[in-house]
N, C-alpha and C positions, 0 to 999 in steps of 0.2 A: 213499472213494475221495479226491471234495472236500474234503473234512475234515476226514480229511486233512492235502492237502499248502497249508491255510489256519493252521492249525497249526506248520503247520511254519515255513510256508514264515517266512522271516524272525528265525528260534531257530535256533539251533544243536544239529545232529544229530552225540553223539556214539556210535559202536558201539561197544561194549567187544569188544577183542581175546579169542580162545579163547587160556585155561589153553597149551594146547602153545604156543604164537607167543610172547606174556608169558614165560615163561620163555626159553625161545632168544630173545627177542633184544631185551628188558627184565633180567633178572633174573643180579646174577656169577656166580649157585650154576653157570650153562648155562660160564662162561668157561673154566672144564677145553677144551670143546671142542672149543669155537674156538680156541681155542690148539694139541691140535695138524696140527687143519684150516692150523691160518698156517701153524707151523713145517714141515709137508707141504709144501706151494702157499709158500712163504721161499726155503725150502734148493732145489728143482726149477727157482725164477726162479732164485735165483743163482748156482749152482753151470752153468745156461743160461749168465745172463751174463759170470763171468768167464770161460769155456769160447772166449766172445767176443771181451772187453776185452784189445787185447794179440798177436790172432791177425791176420799178415799182412794174411789180408784182411776182415779186419772193421775193423783200427782199425791197426790197422799199418803201411808201406809203398808195399799192395795194399790198401788202405780201399777196401768198398765192393764189395771182386770177390762174396765173396758169393753179400750179397743183392740182386747186379743178376742173377746168376746161377741163385735159387733167384727172383723175380720174374718174367727171360726163359721160365722153366719151368713159371707158372705163366701165362699168356699165350701158348706155346703148345698147355695143357691146357685150354683155354682154347677150342675147334675140338670138346671131349671132350662140352665142355656144366660141367665141373667147379668153373669159377670164371666170375661174373657180367660182360658186359655192360661194366656201369658199373665193375665194380671193374677193369675188363679197360683198357676208358680210362683210371684212378686212374694204376695199377700206369705204364702207359704214358709216360702223359705226368706224372705225378709223382714216385713211384718212385723211376726204372729211373735218369729222366735228374739229380735230387742222392739217389746207391745213398750216396757216398762219408758224408750226414747221418746219412737214412734207418740206416748203421749205425750209425751211433754213438749213433742216435735207442733204436733196437733194442739193441745191447751194454750201453751205461750206462743205460738204461730198463731195463732185468730184475734187474742188479747192484740198482737205487733200491730195485723194487719185492721184490726181495729181501729185502734189510735190512729196507724197513720192514717186511716181514712180520711178522720171526724178531722183532726188539727192539719190535716190534706199536704200533711209529711213527706215527703218522695210518689206521688201520689202512684205514678202507675207503674211503680216497683207492688205499690204494698197492693194492688189491685192484681197487678202479673201473679203476687206467690197468692191473691185470694184463689184466683181464678184458676188455681195448682191445686188447690184445697177438692176446692167443688170439686174441680175435674177424678178426684180420685176419691170421689166422695160417691162421684156417679159410673165411677171406673166397678166401682166396691158394690151395685146395685142395689143403690139409693138416692131413691126422685128429689120426694121431702119441697123445702123450694129452693135447690143449686141448680139447676136448670136458669132457674131466674138472674139468681144472683153470678153463674158464670157469663151469660149475656151480660148481666152490668159493667165482669171485672173489666169483659172487652170493652163494651164504649173508650169507660176507664179511660185503660191504656190505649190506646187512641188520638184521646183528648189529651192525654199526659202532658202535654201542651201549656196548658187553661186549664184543666183540671181542678192543678191545685189556689187558682186565681186567687179564692178566697177560704184561702190560707198559705200556712206557714211557704212552701213554694215558689210563693212571688214573693220572696228572701230570702230563702234556702236556693232554687236551682241555678237564676244570673249568679249568686257566690260559687256556684259548683261549675260555671262555667254556663250555659245554657245564655247560645248564643237569639238572643230577646228582645227585636225595635223594636220602634211601631215608624207608624208610617204613616203622613200626612194624605187629609183627604181633600180630590185635587173635585170642590165643587164645580 
């Protein structure tokens, strides 16, 4: 064992990906799988956001009321153990006092994540912010479709290199400096 450690020390160790991971996360032939998941998730976020943008209690005359009520409900459920104590502190001291700001962030965040996923623009980043919102909703004690959406978001984050292949990322990522190369098949 010590002799193996001496040989490895100072050298780069490369562990090859298994064929399934390589196919899913680096091969553009898998892009159609990610397209289906992207469109489902993007549509879910976009419709949720559009329902909030312009709604009186989200971004209208009474903006922040919906999120404030939702968070106060989460705080009340903390006594049942549904919401962690540290998250209750965050809700009480950060979110509720700034409910108007958070209402706009959530509403427009959902719309932007939805658009990003649907058109395939910065797919990994859009999926990350979607996962962040899903985790926030889960921490507040809301289950609904959030676990499913969270898992899909994590998969899209992992597949960021090919998830936007059938979308704007195909042209935007190389322009931004993504190191894509093509390999010839050895037959």
